[in-house]
C-alpha positions in Angstrom: 90.4 232.2 102.4 89.0 235.6 103.4 87.3 236.6 106.7 84.6 239.3 107.0 83.0 240.9 110.0 79.3 240.7 109.3 76.3 242.4 111.0 72.7 241.4 111.0 69.6 243.6 111.1 69.6 243.4 114.9 73.2 244.7 115.0 74.8 241.4 116.0 78.4 241.4 114.7 80.0 238.1 113.9 82.9 236.7 111.8 82.6 234.4 108.8 85.2 232.9 106.5 84.8 232.5 102.7 86.8 231.0 99.9 86.9 234.5 98.2 84.8 237.6 97.8 82.7 236.0 95.0 81.8 233.1 97.4 80.6 235.6 100.0 78.3 237.3 97.4 77.0 233.9 96.2 76.2 232.7 99.7 74.6 236.1 100.7 72.4 236.0 97.6 71.4 232.3 98.3 70.4 233.2 101.8 72.7 230.7 103.5 74.6 233.1 105.6 72.7 233.7 108.9 73.4 235.4 112.2 74.5 232.8 114.7 72.7 234.8 117.5 69.3 235.4 116.1 69.2 233.5 112.8 68.5 236.5 110.6 69.2 236.2 106.9 69.5 240.0 106.6 73.3 240.2 106.8 75.8 242.7 105.5 79.5 243.4 105.9 80.5 245.4 109.0 83.4 247.8 109.3 86.6 246.0 109.9 90.0 247.1 111.2 92.7 246.1 108.8 95.4 243.7 110.1 98.6 245.7 109.5 102.0 244.1 110.3 105.2 246.1 110.5 108.7 244.7 110.0 109.4 245.3 113.6 106.4 243.2 114.6 107.5 240.4 112.4 110.9 240.2 114.0 109.9 240.5 117.6 107.8 237.9 119.4 104.4 239.4 120.0 102.8 239.6 123.4 99.6 237.6 123.4 96.9 238.8 125.7 95.3 236.1 127.7 91.8 234.9 126.9 89.1 236.1 129.3 88.7 233.7 132.2 85.2 232.2 132.1 82.8 232.9 134.9 82.6 230.1 137.4 79.5 229.1 139.3 78.7 226.2 141.6 77.5 223.2 139.6 74.2 223.1 141.4 73.3 226.6 140.1 73.5 225.5 136.4 70.7 224.2 134.2 71.4 221.3 131.8 73.6 222.5 129.0 72.1 222.9 125.5 72.9 220.3 122.9 75.5 221.4 120.4 75.0 221.0 116.6 76.0 217.6 115.4 77.2 218.8 112.0 80.1 221.3 111.9 80.3 224.4 109.7 81.6 224.1 106.2 85.2 224.9 105.3 84.0 228.3 104.0 83.1 229.2 107.5 79.4 229.7 106.8 76.9 227.3 108.4 75.7 224.7 105.9 72.0 224.5 106.6 69.2 226.5 108.1 68.8 223.8 110.8 72.5 224.3 111.7 72.0 228.1 111.9 69.0 227.7 114.0 70.8 225.2 116.3 73.7 227.7 116.8 71.3 230.5 117.4 69.5 228.3 120.0 72.8 227.5 121.8 73.7 231.2 121.8 70.3 232.2 123.2 70.7 229.4 125.9 74.1 230.7 126.9 72.7 234.3 127.0 69.8 233.1 129.1 72.2 231.2 131.4 74.2 234.4 131.9 71.1 236.4 132.7 70.0 233.7 135.2 73.4 233.5 136.9 73.7 237.3 137.1 70.2 237.6 138.5 70.2 234.7 141.0 73.8 234.5 142.1 76.3 236.7 144.0 79.2 238.1 142.1 82.4 237.6 144.1 84.9 238.7 141.5 88.4 237.2 141.9 87.5 235.8 145.3 85.6 232.9 143.7 87.9 230.1 144.9 88.0 231.5 148.5 84.2 231.9 148.6 83.5 228.5 147.0 85.7 226.9 149.7 83.9 228.7 152.5 80.5 227.5 151.1 81.9 223.9 150.6 83.3 223.6 154.2 80.2 225.2 155.7 82.0 228.4 156.9 79.3 230.6 155.2 75.8 230.1 154.1 75.2 228.1 150.9 74.3 230.3 148.0 75.0 230.6 144.3 78.1 232.6 143.4 80.0 233.4 140.3 83.3 235.1 139.5 86.8 234.5 138.2 89.6 232.2 139.2 93.0 231.1 137.9 93.5 227.7 136.3 95.5 226.8 139.4 92.7 227.7 141.7 90.2 225.8 139.7 92.4 222.7 139.7 92.8 223.0 143.5 89.1 223.3 143.9 88.6 220.2 141.9 91.1 218.3 144.0 89.3 219.4 147.2 86.0 218.1 145.8 84.4 221.6 145.6 81.7 221.5 142.9 81.7 224.3 140.4 81.6 224.7 136.6 83.3 226.9 134.1 80.7 228.6 131.9 81.4 230.2 128.5 80.5 233.8 129.2 78.9 235.1 126.0 79.2 238.8 125.4 76.1 241.0 125.7 74.6 242.3 122.5 72.1 244.6 124.2 74.5 247.2 125.6 
């Protein structure tokens, strides 16, 4: 298997897996590789940084950086989630049909719209999310939409207290 960073005509960069380089060329020529954000068929290879491993790195355990914590917002501030594609991508990593590509692009647009709505309509409270959510829940401050970050432990404690919130996948911006 081989992975390529690809870029569409609108400069969206995404990753795709292929059996080999020939498979990549076949799928590009057949028009089955599409941008998961906008659905464009005009896709080309993007510059990639090589994955270079030294002997020292192989012998020492590597430090893994934590995944970004999803933004959290009160459940009442969220619209209904978009439906996910019923059919998974093929083993080659490319999406198998135009309908699948369109569905993935639709989900990505919905998540992007959700981010825009949350940022526009809610107050960002940063790492104070759990504290602010509790204040709202217990009536210590006015009810309003908030978003920010919290640890897994804080999120679990909020759930146990009955504070309603949701973790939202925070899609990166492609317009900046």
